[in-house]
C-alpha positions in Angstrom: -10.7 16.2 -40.4 -10.6 20.0 -40.7 -14.2 20.3 -39.7 -14.0 17.9 -36.8 -10.9 19.2 -35.2 -11.3 22.8 -36.3 -7.7 23.1 -37.4 -7.9 26.5 -39.0 -9.6 28.0 -36.0 -6.7 26.8 -33.9 -4.1 28.0 -36.4 -2.6 24.6 -37.2 -2.5 22.0 -40.0 -2.6 18.3 -40.4 1.1 18.0 -40.9 1.9 20.1 -37.8 -0.5 18.0 -35.7 1.1 14.8 -36.9 4.6 16.0 -36.1 3.4 17.2 -32.7 1.9 13.8 -32.0 5.2 12.0 -32.8 7.0 14.5 -30.6 4.8 13.9 -27.6 4.9 10.1 -28.0 8.7 10.0 -28.1 8.9 12.3 -25.1 6.6 10.0 -23.0 7.2 6.6 -24.5 9.6 5.7 -21.7 6.5 4.9 -19.6 6.0 1.6 -21.5 9.3 0.4 -20.0 9.3 2.2 -16.7 5.7 1.5 -15.6 6.1 -2.3 -15.8 9.4 -2.2 -14.0 7.8 -0.4 -11.0 4.5 -2.3 -10.8 6.1 -5.7 -11.3 7.7 -5.2 -7.9 4.3 -5.5 -6.4 3.9 -9.0 -7.8 2.1 -8.1 -11.1 3.3 -9.8 -14.3 5.4 -7.3 -16.1 4.3 -8.3 -19.6 0.7 -7.8 -18.6 1.5 -4.4 -17.2 3.3 -3.5 -20.4 0.2 -4.2 -22.4 -2.2 -2.7 -19.9 0.0 0.5 -20.0 -0.4 0.7 -23.8 -4.1 0.0 -23.8 -4.9 2.5 -21.0 -2.7 5.2 -22.7 -4.3 4.6 -26.1 -7.9 4.6 -25.0 -7.6 7.6 -22.7 -5.6 9.6 -25.1 -8.1 8.9 -27.9 -10.9 10.0 -25.7 -8.9 13.2 -24.9 -8.4 13.9 -28.6 -11.9 13.1 -29.8 -14.0 14.3 -26.9 -12.1 17.3 -25.5 -10.2 18.2 -28.8 -7.0 19.2 -27.0 -3.4 18.0 -27.7 -2.8 16.1 -24.4 -1.7 12.5 -24.0 -2.3 10.3 -21.1 -0.7 7.2 -19.6 -0.2 5.6 -16.2 1.4 8.4 -14.2 4.8 8.6 -12.6 4.5 9.0 -8.9 1.1 7.4 -8.9 2.7 4.1 -10.0 5.3 4.5 -7.2 2.6 5.2 -4.7 0.8 2.1 -5.9 3.8 -0.2 -5.3 5.9 1.4 -2.5 3.1 2.8 -0.3 -0.1 0.9 -1.0 1.4 -2.6 -1.5 4.7 -2.5 0.4 4.0 -0.1 3.3 0.2 -0.6 3.8 0.2 -4.3 3.0 -2.6 -4.4 0.4 -2.3 -6.9 -2.4 -1.8 -5.6 -6.0 -5.4 -6.8 -6.8 -6.7 -4.7 -3.9 -4.7 -1.7 -5.0 -6.2 -2.0 -8.5 -9.6 -2.1 -6.9 -8.8 1.2 -5.2 -7.5 2.7 -8.4 -10.8 1.7 -10.1 -12.8 3.3 -7.3 -10.6 6.4 -7.6 -11.5 6.6 -11.3 -15.2 6.3 -10.6 -15.0 9.0 -7.9 -13.0 11.3 -10.1 -15.7 10.9 -12.9 -18.4 11.7 -10.4 -16.7 14.7 -8.9 -15.7 16.0 -12.3 -19.3 16.1 -13.6 -20.3 17.9 -10.5 -18.6 20.9 -8.8 -16.8 18.8 -6.1 -13.5 18.4 -8.0 -13.5 22.1 -8.6 -14.1 22.8 -4.9 -11.2 20.4 -3.9 -8.9 22.3 -6.3 -9.9 25.6 -4.9 -9.6 24.4 -1.3 -5.9 23.6 -1.5 -3.6 26.7 -1.3 -1.5 27.2 -4.5 1.7 26.9 -2.5 0.7 23.5 -1.3 -0.3 22.4 -4.8 3.2 23.3 -6.0 4.8 21.6 -3.0 2.9 18.4 -3.7 3.9 18.3 -7.3 7.6 19.0 -6.5 7.5 16.5 -3.6 6.4 13.8 -6.0 9.4 14.7 -8.0 11.7 14.2 -5.0 10.0 10.8 -4.4 10.5 9.7 -8.0 14.1 10.8 -8.1 14.9 9.0 -4.8 13.3 5.8 -6.2 15.5 6.2 -9.3 18.7 6.7 -7.2 17.8 3.5 -5.2 16.9 1.5 -8.2 20.2 2.6 -9.8 22.1 1.0 -6.9 23.8 4.2 -6.0 23.2 3.9 -2.3 24.1 1.4 0.4 22.8 1.6 4.0 24.6 0.8 7.2 22.8 -0.1 10.5 24.3 -1.4 13.7 22.5 -4.0 15.9 21.4 -1.3 18.3 19.2 0.4 15.7 17.3 -2.8 14.7 13.7 -2.6 16.0 12.2 -5.8 14.5 12.9 -8.7 12.2 10.0 -10.4 10.3 7.6 -8.1 12.1 8.6 -9.4 15.6 10.6 -7.5 18.2 14.4 -7.9 17.7 16.1 -10.4 20.0 19.9 -10.1 19.9 20.2 -13.6 21.4 18.4 -15.2 18.6 20.9 -16.4 15.9 18.6 -18.2 13.4 15.2 -17.4 11.9 12.9 -20.1 10.7 12.3 -19.6 7.0 14.9 -16.9 6.7 14.7 -13.2 7.1 11.9 -11.4 5.1 12.1 -7.9 6.6 14.1 -5.8 9.0 12.9 -2.5 10.5 15.5 -0.2 12.0 15.3 3.2 13.7 16.8 6.5 12.4 20.3 5.2 13.1 20.6 3.8 9.6 23.1 5.7 7.6 23.1 6.0 3.7 26.3 6.2 1.7 27.4 6.2 -1.9 28.5 2.9 -3.4 32.0 2.5 -4.8 30.7 1.7 -8.3 32.5 -1.6 -8.7 29.1 -3.2 -9.3 28.2 -3.4 -13.0 24.5 -2.4 -12.6 25.4 0.8 -10.6 28.1 1.7 -13.2 25.7 1.1 -16.0 23.1 3.3 -14.3 25.7 6.0 -13.9 26.5 5.9 -17.6 22.8 6.1 -18.3 22.3 9.1 -16.1 25.1 11.0 -17.7 23.9 10.1 -21.2 20.3 11.1 -20.5 21.4 14.4 -19.0 23.5 15.2 -22.1 20.6 14.4 -24.3 18.2 16.5 -22.2 20.3 19.6 -22.0 20.9 19.3 -25.7 17.1 19.3 -26.2 17.2 16.0 -28.1 13.6 14.8 -28.9 12.9 11.6 -27.2 15.9 12.0 -25.0 14.6 9.8 -22.2 13.5 6.8 -24.4 16.8 7.1 -26.3 18.7 7.0 -23.0 16.8 3.8 -21.9 17.5 2.1 -25.2 21.2 3.0 -25.4 21.8 2.1 -21.7 20.1 -1.3 -22.3 22.4 -1.9 -25.3 25.5 -0.9 -23.3 24.3 -3.4 -20.6 24.8 -6.3 -23.0 28.7 -6.3 -23.1 28.7 -5.3 -19.4 26.9 -8.5 -18.5 23.9 -6.7 -17.0 21.5 -7.5 -19.8 21.0 -11.1 -20.9 19.7 -11.8 -24.4 18.7 -15.2 -25.6 16.1 -16.7 -27.9 14.4 -18.1 -24.8 14.2 -14.7 -23.2 12.8 -13.0 -26.3 10.3 -15.8 -26.8 9.1 -15.5 -23.2 8.5 -11.8 -23.8 6.6 -12.0 -27.0 3.4 -10.1 -27.7 1.6 -13.4 -27.4 3.0 -13.9 -23.9 1.9 -10.4 -23.0 -1.6 -11.0 -24.2 -1.7 -14.3 -22.2 -0.5 -12.6 -19.1 -3.0 -9.8 -19.5 -5.6 -12.4 -18.5 -4.1 -12.4 -15.0 -4.5 -8.6 -14.5 -7.6 -8.0 -16.6 -10.6 -7.7 -14.2 -8.4 -8.6 -11.2 -9.7 -5.5 -9.5 -13.2 -7.0 -9.2 -12.3 -10.6 -8.2 -12.2 -12.3 -4.8 -8.6 -11.0 -4.4 -9.5 -7.5 -5.5 -12.7 -5.6 -4.6 -14.3 -8.4 -2.6 -11.2 -8.8 -0.5 -10.9 -5.0 -0.1 -14.4 -4.6 1.2 -14.4 -7.7 3.4 -12.7 -6.1 6.4 -14.6 -3.1 7.9 -11.7 -2.3 10.1 -9.7 -1.3 7.0 -12.3 1.0 5.6 -10.8 4.2 7.0 -7.4 3.3 5.6 -9.0 2.4 2.3 -10.8 5.7 2.1 -7.6 7.7 2.9 -5.7 5.7 0.3 -8.3 6.4 -2.4 -8.3 10.1 -1.3 -4.5 10.2 -1.7 -4.7 8.6 -5.2 -7.4 11.1 -6.2 -5.7 14.1 -4.8 -2.3 13.3 -6.5 -4.1 12.6 -9.8 -6.1 15.8 -9.7 -3.2 18.1 -8.9 -1.0 16.4 -11.5 -3.5 16.9 -14.2 -4.6 20.4 -13.3 -1.0 21.5 -13.0 -0.3 20.2 -16.5 -3.4 21.8 -18.0 -2.9 25.2 -16.5 0.9 25.2 -16.8 0.9 24.5 -20.6 -2.6 25.5 -21.7 -2.6 29.0 -20.3 0.7 29.8 -22.0 -0.3 28.6 -25.4 -4.0 29.6 -25.5 -5.3 26.0 -25.6 -7.2 26.8 -22.4 -8.4 30.4 -22.2 -9.1 32.4 -19.1 -12.8 31.7 -19.8 -12.1 28.0 -19.6 -10.4 28.3 -16.2 -13.3 30.5 -15.0 -15.8 28.0 -16.3 -13.9 25.2 -14.5 -14.3 27.0 -11.2 -17.8 28.3 -11.5 -19.6 26.0 -14.0 -21.0 22.5 -13.8 -21.0 19.5 -16.1 -19.0 20.0 -19.3 -19.1 23.7 -19.6 -15.5 24.1 -20.8 -12.8 22.3 -22.7 -11.0 21.8 -19.4 -14.1 20.0 -18.0 -14.0 17.6 -20.9 -10.3 17.1 -20.6 -10.7 16.3 -16.8 -13.4 13.8 -17.7 -11.2 12.1 -20.3 -8.4 11.9 -17.6 -10.8 10.2 -15.1 -12.1 7.7 -17.7 -8.5 6.8 -18.4 -8.0 5.7 -14.8 -11.0 3.5 -14.9 -9.8 1.7 -18.1 -6.3 1.4 -16.6 -7.6 -0.3 -13.5 -9.8 -2.7 -15.5 -6.8 -3.9 -17.6 -4.3 -3.8 -14.8 -2.3 -0.6 -14.2 -2.1 2.3 -11.8 -3.8 5.7 -12.2 -3.8 7.1 -15.8 -3.1 10.8 -15.9 -2.3 13.6 -18.3 1.4 13.7 -19.0 3.4 16.9 -18.6 5.5 15.7 -21.6 2.5 16.7 -23.7 4.2 20.1 -23.6 6.8 18.8 -26.0 4.1 18.3 -28.7 2.4 21.6 -27.9 5.8 23.2 -28.3 6.0 21.6 -31.7 2.8 23.3 -32.7 0.1 20.8 -31.6 -3.2 22.6 -30.8 -6.0 20.2 -31.3 -7.1 16.6 -30.5 -5.6 15.4 -33.7 -2.2 15.5 -31.9 -3.6 13.2 -29.2 -5.1 10.8 -31.8 -1.7 10.4 -33.4 -0.2 9.6 -30.0 -2.9 7.0 -29.3 -2.1 5.3 -32.7 1.6 5.2 -31.9 0.9 3.6 -28.5 -1.0 0.8 -30.2 1.9 0.3 -32.7 4.3 0.1 -29.7 2.6 -3.1 -28.5 4.7 -5.0 -31.1 7.9 -4.1 -29.1 6.8 -6.5 -26.3 10.0 -8.6 -26.6 12.1 -5.7 -25.5 10.4 -5.1 -22.2 11.8 -8.2 -20.6 15.4 -7.3 -21.2 15.4 -3.7 -20.0 17.2 -3.7 -16.6 16.4 -1.4 -13.7 19.8 0.3 -14.3 18.4 1.5 -17.7 15.1 2.8 -16.4 16.5 4.4 -13.2 18.0 7.4 -15.0 14.6 8.2 -16.5 13.1 8.3 -12.9 15.8 10.6 -11.8 15.3 13.0 -14.7 11.5 13.0 -14.6 11.8 13.8 -10.9 14.1 16.7 -11.6 11.6 18.1 -14.1 8.8 17.8 -11.6 10.8 19.7 -9.0 10.5 22.8 -11.1 7.4 23.6 -9.1 9.6 24.6 -6.2 10.2 27.9 -7.9 6.6 29.0 -7.3 6.9 28.7 -3.5 8.0 31.7 -1.4 10.6 30.1 0.8 11.3 33.3 2.6 7.8 33.4 4.1 7.6 30.7 6.9 3.8 30.8 6.7 4.1 29.3 3.2 7.5 27.6 3.5 6.8 25.3 6.5 3.7 23.5 5.1 5.5 23.3 1.7 8.5 21.7 3.3 6.6 19.0 5.1 4.4 18.3 2.1 7.3 18.0 -0.4 10.4 16.7 1.5 8.4 14.3 3.6 7.3 12.4 0.5 10.8 11.4 -0.2 12.0 10.9 3.4 9.0 8.7 4.3 8.8 7.0 0.9 5.1 7.8 0.9 3.2 10.4 -1.1 0.1 10.4 1.1 2.3 11.0 4.2 3.7 14.1 2.5 0.2 15.4 1.7 -1.0 14.7 5.2 2.0 16.5 6.8 1.5 19.5 4.5 -2.1 19.8 5.4 -1.5 19.3 9.1 1.2 21.9 9.4 -0.7 24.3 7.2 -3.6 24.1 9.7 -1.2 24.5 12.7 0.5 27.6 11.2 -2.8 29.3 10.3 -4.4 28.6 13.7 -1.3 29.9 15.5 -1.4 33.1 13.4 -5.1 33.6 14.1 -6.0 33.0 10.5 -8.1 29.9 10.9 -10.8 31.5 8.8 -8.5 31.2 5.8 -8.6 27.4 6.1 -11.1 25.9 3.6 -13.7 23.5 5.2 -12.5 20.8 2.8 -9.0 21.3 4.1 -10.2 21.1 7.7 -12.1 17.9 6.9 -9.1 16.3 5.1 -6.7 17.1 7.9 -9.1 15.6 10.5 -9.4 12.5 8.4 -5.6 12.2 8.1 -5.3 12.5 11.9 -8.0 9.9 12.5 -6.2 7.6 10.1 -3.0 7.9 12.0 -4.7 7.2 15.3 -6.3 4.1 13.8 -3.0 2.9 12.4 -1.3 3.5 15.8 -3.7 1.2 17.6 -4.1 -1.5 15.0 
């Protein structure tokens, strides 16, 4: 073990690495509850997603530890799972099987561009301020989802602001709708407001938020997962959580394994890849969606590596230089990026959204983790967690919503690296970040940031500062919007 992981060279021990592995796992284990709750909204069976989450996390984290020998853990990423459900499935109208197919293609593309210099060129093409804005914007998006799932908001819209019902123009004279009402689209006249907290789920979520905040500011290890568990338990006497032998039996590990058959390989079936590629008219939209998946995944991972690795010496300055200038696996960071890409492929195969490196790995690094042994410990703990399958079915949205809010808050720390007094930097950053939450769409935020960055630079006569990849991406985004406008 000493020889394989080079523990002495990294100034660590077996016991330190094990403790670091436990620390990282408890910091990120909330994902085994939150990911199913988000992806299940797209129509995916939650028990299958629960098991797919664990499998994807275990395999990718194991590859990270054994191949790259760095203490980073992976799992289906927050923000990317929201993009999968709320943007790709809900807003763009793809099925969850088609979305999985796009995730798989994203993973394949990420592997290809990682072993070449393309991924490095993409990273270098995006201004640092926009990278920070994208990361923080995903935080806004996640927090907003948490606030909505918690039931904290209610929305008021008068008849004059209704644009369409069931995707047909609104007719005020029509009093009944055959088959009921499936969807209502309103204009900007809709007004949000805070609920009065007489509803048990909203009250439970509020208690969960307060509890999780207390645990977080007290630096309690595993604060988020503790918050989820305690909130779920409090939901029993409040009538929000229903427990019975029938519910527990329906959510057994055996049931999870059985449901996994529904999602395993679904990305490649007639409802997945074959359906996705059957309509040439959708190709531009498919390409832009895959691009958005890849871009978010790349920045999320690179931000985690540089933000934690530089500070602790896990990734040296030479590693970062090799990442930019080398090709293939010339540095530990190259190997780590490869492990991250492989994780997305496995996740799509089993049935979950993009797998990415978790920033919560910083918890284990802070506990002394310096090698891949930390990651191996995390992978083992994920496998053990599969036996907690009966719990996943009873965790309510009110219990997972606080974790979304807190994770979003943590991600918004990237705002501090943006110079808001400089409009040249602030305007693109605003549109990239705030628009993610306001439009409920990560790719829209990225597109808005790119477009306004180009506008600002051109107006200031600095068009030469715009990287060709950024030019190309902006043009593709504009073409995509034109196509969508005339579909």
